[in-house]
Each structure stands twice: as C-alpha cells, then as structure tokens.
N, C-alpha and C positions, 0 to 999 in steps of 0.2 A: 502495500500500500504505500505508498507514496514515495517516490524518489524525487529528488529535489524536495525533500521533506521540509515542511514548514512546522512540523511538530514532532514530538517523540512518540506519537501514537499512529496506528494505522487502522483504518475503519472500512467496513463495508456494511451498510445499514439497509434495513427494510423497515417498513412501518409495522407496528405491532408491539405488544408488551413483552419484555424479556428481562432477564436478570441483569443484562448488561446495559439496560436503559439508563442507569445512573451515569455511565460513562458517556459524556456528551462533549463534542468538540465542534465549535462553530465553523471551522474551515473545511472539515473533512467528511461531511455527511452526504449521503445520497439517499434516494428513496423519497417516500411521501412524508409530508409534515404531519406530526401527531402532537396535539396539544402544544403548539409553538416550538416543537423540536422534532428530531428524528431519532429513532431507536436503532440500536445496533444488533444485527444478526450474527456478524462475525467480527472478531477483534484480534489484532496482533499488536502487542506492545513492543515497540522497538527497544525498550530497555531490557526486556526479557523475551526475545523472539523465539526461544526454544519451546515456548508453551503458547498455543493459540486457543481461542475460545469460539464456540458457536453456541448461541443462546439455547437454553433447554426448551424454550417454546418457540423457536424460530419456525417450526412447522406451521405456525399460524399464517406465515407469509411466504415461506419457501416450501416447495413441493417436490416430491419425487427425486429425480436425478440431480436436481439443482443443489441438493445437500452436498453431493460429491463435488460439484463445481465450486461451491463455497469453500469446502475444505481445501481443495487444490489452490484456490485463490488466496486463502490465508497462508498456505504453505509458501506460495510465491512471495508474499509480503515478508514472511519470516526469513526466507533465504536471502532476500534482498537486504534485510537488516543485518543478517549475519555476515554476508560477504561485502556489504557496503557498495553493491553494484545496482544500477538501475537499468533494466532492459529498455530498449526502444519501444514506444507504444504505437500500436496501429492508430491511424488518424481517427477512427470511429470508436475507439475503446470507451471513451467517456459516455457516448450515447448507448452503446450496447450494454455496458455494465452499470449505467446510471450513477456514475461517480462524478464528482465535481473537479477532481484533479487526477492526473495520471497516477496509477498505482501499479507496482510490480506484479501484484496478484493477477491483474487483467492480462498482462503479457504472458505470465506463466500458464494461466488457464487456456489462453489461445494456443500456446505451444503444446500443452498436454493433449487437448481435445480438438484442436484445429479451430477453436472459437469458443464462444460462451456456451456452456452446457445448460440447456433449458430443462424445465421440469419433466417434460415428456421424453427426454433423452436426445432430442434433436440438438443440433449445433448451429449457433448463429456465427458464421465465419466473419473474419475481418473483411472489410471492403478495400 
C-alpha cells in the first residue's frame, strides 16, 4: 500500500463495520463513506509489515474470491514495506482497486492474478 508513502500505514478499505474501523487515516482510504469516514477491510502497518490484518467481518462487503485478492494485496503492501521497493503501477490501478493513491498491493495482485480478482473469480486486467 503505498509507495511514495505519505504515512506509516497502508490501507485498503471497504464500507462496513469491522474491528479495524478504529484505524482511520484521512489520506489513504478508498471505498464508500460511512458515517463521515471509511472503514478498513485490510490493513498492513509498515512499522510491522510481517503481520497483516483482514477484518473479521469484512465478509459484509467482500465476497467470494475477493478475500484471496485482498490477502494477496496486503501481502504486496507488506513486501513493499519490507524491501522498501515500490513497483510501477498500471495507469488504471486506482480506478480498478478504488484507492486514492498508488499502493504496492495493487501491482502485486495484478502480477499474481493478471489483474484485480473479483468476487466471482473473474479478473479485471490492467488496461
């Protein structure tokens, strides 16, 4: 999640209530507004990138194979933090992943699956 990082945290959010909802960052959120903010479905803390988190109730907004995509996305963010490398982002990554700034997780998910893994198992490839 984010190279050219402006924060110590990496985020991929979806609307919905989850245990990570308390972790809010004004610059790094994606997804729909909920009560004036956005809630987090996946989280990688660059201060401890060896442990990623996916909210226990992320299933309210993430379905099917999209969970695997989220796990790979967060793994990409962690690897970027560990190696201090930021892969090049496809031009449409922000639109396909609904993120506000480029994040390594998007490039890694594209590399692993050939694009963004959707809930039904289909892939939205980069343009």
